[in-house]
C-alpha positions in Angstrom: 18.6 -8.1 15.8 18.5 -9.0 12.1 21.9 -10.6 12.2 25.0 -10.4 14.3 25.9 -7.1 12.7 22.5 -5.7 11.5 20.5 -4.2 14.3 16.9 -3.0 14.4 16.6 0.6 15.7 13.1 1.5 14.6 10.2 2.6 16.7 6.5 1.9 17.1 3.8 4.7 16.9 0.8 3.7 19.0 -0.6 7.3 19.1 -1.2 7.8 15.4 -4.9 7.7 14.2 -4.5 8.2 10.5 -1.5 7.2 8.4 -0.8 9.8 5.7 -3.9 11.6 7.1 -6.3 9.1 5.4 -5.7 5.5 6.4 -7.1 4.3 9.7 -4.5 2.4 11.7 -6.0 1.0 14.8 -3.0 -1.1 15.5 -0.6 1.8 15.0 2.5 2.0 12.7 6.1 1.1 12.8 8.8 3.3 11.5 11.6 0.9 10.7 15.3 1.7 10.7 18.4 -0.4 10.8 22.1 -0.1 11.7 24.9 -2.1 10.0 27.8 -2.4 12.4 31.0 -2.9 10.4 34.3 -1.1 9.8 32.1 1.6 8.6 28.7 2.1 10.3 25.7 2.6 8.1 22.3 3.8 9.4 19.5 2.7 7.2 16.9 5.5 7.2 15.6 7.5 10.2 12.0 7.8 11.4 9.0 10.1 11.7 9.6 13.2 13.8 6.6 12.1 15.9 8.8 9.4 17.5 12.2 11.2 16.9 13.4 11.1 20.5 12.7 7.4 20.9 14.5 6.7 17.6 17.5 8.7 18.6 17.7 6.8 21.9 17.7 3.5 20.0 20.4 4.8 17.6 22.6 6.0 20.5 22.3 2.6 22.2 23.2 0.7 19.0 26.2 3.0 18.3 27.5 2.3 21.8 29.8 5.4 21.7 30.9 5.1 18.0 30.2 7.5 15.2 28.1 6.6 12.1 29.8 6.9 8.8 26.8 6.8 6.4 23.1 7.5 6.5 21.3 5.7 3.7 18.1 7.4 2.8 16.1 4.9 0.7 12.9 7.1 0.6 12.4 10.8 1.3 8.9 10.7 2.8 8.9 12.3 6.2 7.9 9.2 8.1 11.4 7.9 7.2 13.6 10.9 6.5 12.4 13.6 9.0 15.6 13.4 11.0 18.2 13.7 8.2 19.1 17.3 9.1 19.6 16.4 12.8 21.8 13.5 11.9 24.0 15.6 9.7 24.3 18.3 12.4 25.0 15.8 15.2 27.6 13.8 13.3 29.8 16.2 11.3 31.6 13.4 9.4 28.4 11.6 8.4 27.8 11.1 4.7 24.2 11.0 3.3 23.7 8.3 0.7 20.7 8.7 -1.6 19.5 8.8 -5.2 19.9 11.8 -7.5 16.1 12.4 -7.3 16.4 12.4 -3.5 19.1 15.0 -3.7 16.7 17.3 -5.6 14.1 16.8 -2.9 16.4 17.6 0.0 15.9 21.4 -0.1 12.1 20.9 -0.2 12.3 19.4 3.3 15.4 21.0 4.8 15.5 24.6 3.6 18.8 26.4 4.3 20.7 23.3 5.2 24.1 23.1 3.5 24.6 19.6 2.0 27.8 20.6 0.2 30.3 17.7 0.4 27.9 15.7 2.6 26.0 13.7 0.0 27.0 10.5 -2.0 24.7 10.0 -4.9 24.0 6.4 -6.0 22.2 4.7 -8.8 21.3 1.2 -10.0 24.2 -1.2 -9.6 26.4 1.2 -7.5 28.0 -0.4 -4.4 29.1 0.9 -1.0 31.7 -1.2 0.9 31.4 -1.0 4.7 34.0 -3.7 5.5 32.6 -7.2 5.4 29.3 -5.9 4.2 28.8 -4.4 0.7 25.6 -2.6 -0.2 24.4 -2.9 -3.8 21.8 -0.3 -4.7 18.7 -1.1 -6.7 16.6 1.6 -8.3 12.9 1.4 -7.5 11.3 4.6 -8.8 7.6 5.0 -8.1 7.5 2.3 -5.4 6.0 4.6 -4.5 7.9 7.9 -5.0 10.3 8.7 -7.9 13.5 8.9 -5.7 13.2 5.5 -4.1 16.1 3.1 -3.9 16.5 -0.2 -2.3 19.8 -1.8 -1.1 21.0 -5.4 -0.9 23.6 -6.6 1.6 25.4 -9.4 -0.1 26.9 -10.7 3.1 23.8 -11.4 5.1 21.6 -11.5 1.9 19.3 -8.8 3.2 17.2 -6.6 1.1 16.3 -3.2 2.5 13.1 -2.7 0.6 12.0 0.9 1.4 8.2 1.0 1.5 8.0 -2.2 -0.5 6.7 -5.2 1.4 5.5 -2.9 4.2 2.2 -3.1 6.1 0.1 -1.1 8.5 0.4 -1.9 12.2 3.0 -1.4 15.0 5.4 -4.3 15.6 4.2 -4.7 19.2 0.8 -5.5 17.8 2.0 -7.9 15.1 -0.2 -10.9 15.2 -2.0 -13.0 12.7 -1.7 -13.0 8.9 0.9 -10.6 7.4 -1.1 -10.4 4.2 -4.2 -8.8 5.7 -2.8 -5.4 6.5 0.0 -5.7 3.9 -2.7 -6.0 1.2 -4.6 -2.9 2.4 -1.2 -1.1 2.6 -0.1 -2.2 -0.9 -3.2 -1.4 -2.9 -3.7 2.0 -1.2 -0.1 3.1 -1.1 1.6 1.3 -4.1 -1.4 0.0 -6.1 -1.1 2.4 -9.0 2.5 1.4 -9.7 2.2 -2.3 -10.6 4.6 -2.0 -13.6 7.3 -0.5 -11.4 6.7 -3.1 -8.6 7.0 -5.9 -11.2 10.4 -4.5 -12.2 11.5 -4.8 -8.6 10.2 -8.3 -8.3 12.1 -9.3 -11.4 15.3 -7.7 -10.0 14.9 -9.6 -6.8 14.7 -12.9 -8.7 18.3 -12.3 -9.8 19.7 -12.1 -6.3 19.6 -14.4 -3.3 17.3 -12.5 -0.9 16.9 -14.4 2.4 15.6 -11.5 4.5 13.5 -8.4 3.6 13.8 -5.4 5.9 10.9 -3.0 5.0 10.3 0.5 6.3 7.0 -0.6 7.9 6.0 -3.9 9.4 7.8 -7.0 10.3 11.1 -8.3 8.9 10.3 -11.2 6.5 12.2 -14.5 6.3 11.6 -18.0 5.2 8.0 -18.9 4.3 6.7 -15.4 5.2 9.2 -13.9 2.7 8.2 -16.4 -0.1 4.5 -15.7 0.5 5.1 -11.9 0.4 7.0 -12.1 -2.9 4.4 -14.4 -4.4 1.6 -12.0 -3.4 3.5 -8.9 -4.7 3.9 -10.7 -8.0 0.1 -11.3 -8.2 -0.9 -7.8 -6.9 1.5 -5.9 -9.2 0.1 -7.8 -12.3 -3.4 -6.6 -11.2 -4.5 -10.2 -11.1 -7.3 -11.3 -8.7 -5.9 -13.0 -5.6 -9.0 -14.9 -4.4 -12.3 -16.1 -5.9 -15.1 -13.9 -4.8 -17.5 -11.0 -5.4 -17.5 -7.6 -3.8 -20.8 -5.7 -3.6 -20.1 -2.1 -2.7 -23.1 0.1 -2.1 -23.9 3.7 -1.5 -27.4 4.1 0.0 -29.2 7.2 1.3 -32.4 5.9 3.0 -31.8 2.1 3.0 -33.5 1.1 -0.3 -30.2 0.6 -2.2 -28.7 -1.2 0.9 -31.6 -3.7 0.9 -31.1 -4.4 -2.8 -27.3 -4.9 -2.3 -27.9 -7.2 0.6 -30.5 -9.2 -1.3 -28.2 -9.6 -4.3 -25.6 -11.0 -1.9 -28.0 -13.5 -0.6 -29.0 -14.6 -4.1 -25.4 -15.0 -5.1 -24.7 -17.2 -2.0 -27.9 -19.2 -2.7 -26.6 -19.9 -6.2 -23.2 -21.1 -4.9 -20.9 -18.1 -4.9 -18.0 -19.2 -2.6 -17.3 -15.7 -1.2 -19.5 -12.6 -1.2 -18.4 -9.4 0.6 -21.0 -6.6 1.0 -19.6 -3.2 2.0 -21.4 0.0 2.9 -19.3 2.8 1.4 -20.8 5.4 3.7 -19.6 3.6 6.9 -17.0 1.0 6.1 -13.3 1.9 5.8 -12.8 3.0 2.1 -9.3 1.6 2.1 -10.6 -1.8 3.1 -13.2 -1.7 0.3 -10.4 -0.7 -2.2 -8.4 -3.7 -0.9 -11.3 -6.1 -1.6 -11.9 -4.6 -5.0 -8.4 -5.6 -6.0 -8.6 -8.9 -4.2 -11.6 -10.3 -6.1 -12.3 -10.6 -9.8 -15.9 -9.3 -9.7 -17.3 -6.1 -8.3 -21.0 -5.0 -8.1 -21.5 -1.3 -7.6 -25.0 -0.3 -6.2 -25.8 3.4 -5.7 -28.5 5.9 -5.2 -28.9 8.7 -7.7 -28.0 12.1 -6.2 -28.2 15.7 -7.7 -28.6 14.2 -11.2 -25.5 12.1 -10.6 -24.4 9.4 -8.2 -24.3 9.4 -4.4 -20.9 11.0 -3.5 -19.3 8.1 -1.7 -19.8 5.9 -4.8 -18.1 8.5 -6.9 -15.3 8.6 -4.4 -14.9 4.8 -4.5 -14.8 4.7 -8.3 -12.4 7.7 -8.4 -10.1 5.8 -6.0 -10.1 2.9 -8.4 -9.3 5.2 -11.3 -6.3 6.8 -9.6 -5.0 3.4 -8.5 -4.8 2.1 -12.1 -7.5 -0.5 -11.4 -8.0 -3.0 -14.2 -8.9 -6.6 -15.4 -12.1 -7.0 -13.5 -15.9 -7.6 -14.2 -18.6 -5.2 -12.9 -22.3 -5.4 -12.2 -24.3 -2.2 -11.8 -27.4 -1.6 -9.6 -28.9 1.9 -9.6 -31.7 3.5 -7.6 -33.7 6.6 -8.2 -37.1 7.8 -7.1 -38.0 9.9 -10.1 -35.1 10.0 -12.5 -32.4 7.4 -12.0 -29.0 8.8 -13.0 -26.5 6.8 -10.9 -26.2 3.9 -13.4 -25.1 6.3 -16.2 -22.4 7.9 -14.1 -21.1 4.6 -12.8 -21.1 3.0 -16.2 -19.1 6.0 -17.6 -16.5 5.8 -14.8 -16.1 2.0 -15.2 -15.7 2.3 -18.9 -12.7 4.6 -18.2 -11.0 1.7 -16.4 -8.6 -0.5 -18.3 -9.7 -4.0 -19.4 -12.9 -3.9 -17.3 -16.1 -5.6 -18.5 -19.6 -4.5 -17.5 -22.0 -7.5 -17.0 -25.6 -7.0 -18.1 -28.3 -6.4 -17.1 -27.9 -3.2 -15.2 -30.6 -3.3 -12.5 -32.7 -0.2 -11.8 -34.6 0.1 -8.5 -37.3 2.7 -7.9 -36.9 3.8 -4.2 -37.7 0.3 -2.8 -37.1 -3.2 -4.1 -40.2 -4.9 -5.5 -40.9 -8.4 -6.9 -39.9 -7.4 -10.4 -36.6 -6.1 -9.1 -35.9 -9.4 -7.4 -36.2 -11.1 -10.8 -33.7 -8.5 -12.3 -31.3 -9.2 -9.4 -31.5 -12.9 -10.0 -30.8 -12.4 -13.7 -27.7 -10.2 -12.8 -26.5 -12.9 -10.3 -26.7 -15.6 -13.0 -24.7 -13.4 -15.4 -22.1 -12.7 -12.7 -21.7 -16.4 -11.9 -21.2 -17.4 -15.6 
């Protein structure tokens, strides 16, 4: 229960292994949905078809024999909108409320379904009166699809924030710090669209939001809400959140790994407050992306491979490129037994990032780290700590 008249009708998914077929979710996922019980009943989004029967049971219980008047679709992604067709078929007087961009997407997901006379198209500033509750619609394009809208209930001061302020994890497993999995979720799902997220943060500042109801993760109130908004402001400006250095390495036979680990030790010995060393071949790529955004300094260390760079490093830097990564400092460590090429490739990819500085010297290892290499690593550590 969100309030006396706003009910939670979402479902947990504890069976899913990969969210969006790429993000590991050991704690599952929640598909959040809400019902506003007023003179007119509004259902706020549906759920993933994976958990459709459980969601429909929750809806039926919340309706308690009544018929819904509106289905508000904030976001057309199938984990939230898969049951739109079933809802329209089950409830013949139901009106679907969504953005104009969402209307264009409907035939993509529901071929052959006749939406004639069943859709109310809304835009920024439009309102929908339910009785005591009035929904005000907020345009939120590219957070993280172009059709996204949010809605604000002025009575209970609730923002239905679509994928914004969401996180990985089922609600039944909700423990510990919200920011941990919310951070990984944000940078991998919404990270590219900082400008658009900033627009939403500014719009929120103009209204009295006391509760955030996202499509994934827990409902946010009080201090948790304030913290989430503060972090979204930092994240969407591409500013570092914490002091620290990430060392991400891609090693074939262990030589590059040893150099990366030794650099981490040197940095700690010299007073670095936080050093995270990640193996790109084995660690969760989404976690490493999260850390790259969290800290101001990144060291990339990789073996040369096929006259280029070991593929997992290329993949890491490619992920940063497509997520609009910016405003960071980089150190480079390359390894090559006969013709080192990794450094050239990494440098080129980093130079393609916005407002990113490469800290010299670039360190070159030949197969295994030697005494002279230790001196180079120390020099790089000194430069990184300046």
